[in-house]
N, C-alpha and C positions, 0 to 999 in steps of 0.2 A: 393295650396301653399300660404302661407302668406309671404308678402314682406314688409319690412320697408324701405321707401325711405325718406331720409332727404333732405330738400331743394327742395321739389317737385314743387315749383312755378317757378323755373328757367327754362331755355331752355332745359337743359339736363334732369332734373328731370321730367318735364312735358312730354317730349318725351318718357322717360322710363315708366312713369305711363300709358301713352296712349297705348304703346305696351303691357305691362303686362295686362291691362284691356282688350284689344282686344283678347289676348290669353286666357282669361277666368280665370286669377289668382285672388284670393281674395287679395285686397290691403289694407294695413294699412299704412297711411301716417303719419309720425311723424315729427313735427316741434320742434326739440329739442333745437335749439339755443336760442330762446327767453326766455324760462323758465330758461335756464342755466345762461344767462346774468343777469336776474332779481335776481336770487338766489345769484350770485356772488356779486352783489351790496349789497344785504342784509348781506351776510357774512362779507364783508368789513366793513359795518357799525357796526355790532356786535363786530368785533375785535377792531375797533377804540374805541368803547364805553368801552370795557374791559380795553384797554390800558389807556384810560383817567381816569378810576377808579383805575388804577395801580393794577389791579387784574391779578393774574397769571392764573386764570381759566376762560375759555370761557363758556358762558351759554349753557344750554342743547339745546336751540333752534338752536344754531350754529351747533352743531353736528347732529341734526336732518336734518337741511337744507343741511349740507355737504353730508350726505348719499344720499339725493335726487339728489344733484348736481352731485355726482360721478356716480350715475346710469344713469342720462340723458346725461352726458358729453361723455361717450364712444360712443354711437350711433352717436351723433352729430360729434364728432371728426373723427370717421371712415368714415362717410358720406362725410365730407369735403375732406379727403384724397383721397377717391375714385373719387370724382368729379374732384379734381386736377389731378389725374392720367389720367382720361378720357380727360381732356383738353390738357395735354401734349402729350399723346400717340395717341389720335384721332383714336381709333380703329373703324373698320367697324362693327357695332353691328348687323345689319340686313339689 
């Protein structure tokens, strides 16, 4: 089984990774937040540049980066929500 764990360097993420590795699962660790933030900053800069030029159209690079941002943001967002839920509920996992 392949598992994507976001935020794998924290306390919960590292514990989950250790357990999954011990159980023999194939692990895929995704650190999605850093690329998302970098892309958001670039999107902001492109939008500001278009506004400064008083252009109604955003450049093609904006839409290409937006598609990448959208694809990376969902796993990152869901991972944060799951981690938040684990912190609030504090379930006994094993």
